[in-house]
C-alpha positions as CSV (number, residue, x, y, z in Angstrom):
1,M,-32.3,-43.2,29.9
2,T,-33.8,-39.9,28.5
3,I,-31.5,-37.9,30.8
4,V,-28.5,-39.6,29.2
5,Y,-29.7,-38.7,25.7
6,I,-30.3,-35.1,26.8
7,L,-26.8,-34.9,28.2
8,L,-25.4,-36.5,25.2
9,A,-27.3,-34.1,22.9
10,L,-26.0,-31.1,25.0
11,V,-22.4,-32.4,24.8
12,V,-22.7,-32.8,21.0
13,L,-24.3,-29.3,20.6
14,L,-21.5,-27.8,22.8
15,G,-18.9,-29.6,20.7
16,L,-20.4,-28.4,17.5
17,Y,-20.5,-24.8,18.9
18,V,-16.8,-25.0,19.9
19,V,-15.9,-26.4,16.4
20,S,-17.9,-23.7,14.8
21,V,-16.3,-20.8,16.7
22,Y,-12.8,-22.3,16.1
23,N,-13.4,-22.6,12.4
24,R,-14.7,-19.1,12.2
25,Y,-11.6,-17.8,14.0
26,V,-9.3,-19.8,11.6
27,R,-11.1,-18.3,8.6
28,L,-10.7,-14.8,10.0
29,R,-7.1,-15.4,10.9
30,N,-6.4,-16.6,7.4
31,Q,-8.2,-13.5,6.0
32,S,-6.1,-11.3,8.2
33,E,-2.9,-13.0,6.9
34,E,-4.2,-12.5,3.4
35,A,-4.8,-8.8,4.2
36,E,-1.3,-8.5,5.7
37,S,0.1,-10.0,2.4
38,A,-1.8,-7.4,0.3
39,I,-0.5,-4.6,2.5
40,D,3.1,-6.0,2.1
41,A,2.6,-6.1,-1.7
42,H,1.4,-2.5,-1.9
43,L,4.2,-1.4,0.5
44,K,6.8,-3.1,-1.8
45,Q,5.4,-1.4,-4.8
46,R,5.6,1.9,-3.0
47,Y,9.2,1.3,-1.8
48,D,10.3,0.2,-5.3
49,L,8.9,3.4,-6.8
50,I,10.7,5.7,-4.3
51,P,14.3,5.4,-5.7
52,N,13.0,6.5,-9.1
53,L,11.2,9.4,-7.6
54,V,14.3,10.4,-5.5
55,E,16.5,10.3,-8.6
56,T,14.1,12.4,-10.6
57,V,14.0,15.1,-7.9
58,K,17.8,14.9,-7.4
59,G,18.3,16.2,-10.9
60,Y,16.5,19.4,-10.0
61,A,17.5,19.8,-6.3
62,K,21.1,18.8,-6.1
63,H,21.7,20.6,-2.8
64,E,18.9,18.9,-0.9
65,E,21.0,15.8,0.0
66,Q,19.7,15.6,3.6
67,T,16.1,15.1,2.4
68,F,17.1,12.4,-0.1
69,T,19.2,10.6,2.6
70,S,16.2,10.8,5.1
71,V,13.8,9.4,2.5
72,I,16.1,6.5,1.6
73,E,16.9,5.6,5.2
74,A,13.2,5.6,6.2
75,R,12.5,3.5,3.1
76,N,15.1,0.9,4.1
77,K,14.0,0.8,7.7
78,A,10.4,0.3,6.6
79,M,11.4,-2.5,4.2
80,S,13.3,-4.3,7.0
81,A,10.3,-4.3,9.5
82,T,9.0,-7.8,10.2
83,T,5.8,-7.6,12.3
84,M,2.7,-5.8,11.1
85,V,3.0,-3.3,14.0
86,D,6.6,-2.6,13.2
87,K,5.7,-2.2,9.5
88,D,2.9,0.2,10.4
89,N,5.2,2.3,12.6
90,A,8.0,2.4,10.1
91,D,5.6,3.2,7.3
92,K,4.4,6.2,9.3
93,A,7.9,7.5,9.6
94,F,8.5,6.9,5.9
95,S,5.3,8.8,5.0
96,S,6.6,11.8,7.0
97,T,9.9,11.9,5.1
98,L,8.1,11.4,1.8
99,K,6.1,14.6,2.5
100,S,9.4,16.5,2.7
101,L,10.4,15.1,-0.7
102,F,7.2,16.4,-2.2
103,A,7.6,19.7,-0.5
104,L,10.8,20.1,-2.6
105,S,8.8,20.0,-5.8
106,E,7.0,23.2,-4.7
107,A,10.3,25.0,-4.7
108,Y,11.2,23.8,-8.2
109,P,8.6,24.8,-10.9
110,D,10.5,22.9,-13.6
111,L,10.3,19.7,-11.5
112,K,6.5,20.2,-11.0
113,A,6.2,20.3,-14.8
114,N,8.5,17.3,-15.5
115,Q,6.4,14.5,-17.1
116,G,8.5,11.7,-15.5
117,F,8.0,13.3,-12.0
118,L,4.3,13.7,-12.6
119,D,4.0,10.0,-13.8
120,L,5.8,8.8,-10.7
121,Q,3.7,11.0,-8.5
122,A,0.5,9.6,-10.1
123,Q,1.7,6.0,-9.7
124,L,2.5,6.7,-6.0
125,Q,-0.9,8.2,-5.5
126,K,-2.6,5.1,-7.0
127,I,-0.5,2.9,-4.7
128,E,-1.4,5.0,-1.7
129,E,-5.1,4.6,-2.5
130,Q,-4.7,0.8,-2.8
131,L,-2.7,0.7,0.4
132,L,-5.4,2.6,2.2
133,N,-8.1,0.2,1.0
134,A,-5.9,-2.8,2.0
135,R,-5.5,-1.3,5.5
136,K,-9.3,-0.7,5.8
137,Y,-9.8,-4.4,4.8
138,Y,-7.3,-5.6,7.3
139,N,-8.8,-3.5,10.1
140,A,-12.3,-4.8,9.2
141,I,-11.1,-8.4,9.5
142,I,-9.2,-7.7,12.8
143,K,-12.4,-6.2,14.2
144,Q,-14.3,-9.4,13.5
145,L,-11.5,-11.5,14.9
146,N,-11.1,-9.4,18.0
147,T,-14.9,-9.6,18.6
148,I,-14.8,-13.4,18.7
149,C,-12.1,-13.1,21.4
150,E,-14.2,-10.8,23.5
151,V,-17.9,-11.7,23.1
152,F,-19.4,-14.2,25.4
153,P,-19.7,-17.2,25.0
154,S,-17.1,-17.3,22.1
155,S,-14.6,-15.7,24.5
156,L,-14.6,-19.0,26.5
157,V,-13.7,-20.9,23.4
158,A,-11.1,-18.3,22.5
159,A,-9.5,-18.7,25.9
160,M,-9.6,-22.5,25.7
161,V,-7.7,-22.6,22.4
162,H,-5.5,-19.5,23.0
163,F,-7.0,-17.1,20.4
164,A,-5.5,-13.7,20.8
165,K,-6.6,-10.2,19.8
166,K,-4.6,-8.5,17.1
167,P,-3.8,-4.8,16.9
168,Y,-5.4,-2.5,14.4
169,L,-3.4,-0.4,12.0
170,S,-3.7,3.3,12.8
171,I,-2.9,6.5,11.0
172,E,0.1,8.6,11.9
173,E,-0.3,11.4,14.4
174,E,0.3,14.1,11.7
175,A,-2.7,12.9,9.8
176,R,-4.9,13.1,12.9
177,A,-4.0,16.8,13.4
178,R,-6.7,19.2,12.5
179,V,-6.0,20.9,9.2
180,E,-6.1,24.7,9.4
181,V,-7.1,26.7,6.3
182,K,-6.0,30.3,6.4
183,F,-6.8,32.9,3.8
């Protein structure tokens, strides 16, 4: 009779463990979805700000049409991405074209002094910082979620209920490059 109680207790404990791991995964999955939504909101703010920035620069650099077209095309492509990986890749391409837009401001001293341009640039910088923080939060959640999927014995539960690892968001290759300072 005691063997039956011990086996029953083990089954109950195992069941509680499975439920505990499952619930933890669900909480982390929901947090990752929340983080994705925050990133989407910051990206939308960023993409909504860009047409104003482009119009401001257009007034000063009328002959730079290719740069404006590239920025707007990259913005539209980034806005139409659906998965987090696609959004991340499209955003990297968008960031690259955005750098070319800001490079134009160096060639036009009047533009650099324009208050509207400076305000838009400050707003964009604030959004970039918020976006960076949202990406860090997302990656922290994904790290926890992926750990559950790989660490024994929770990996057994993950396999039973088909938990899957999610990809991290990464920085663009240009940002990885070593910055050279020359005097």
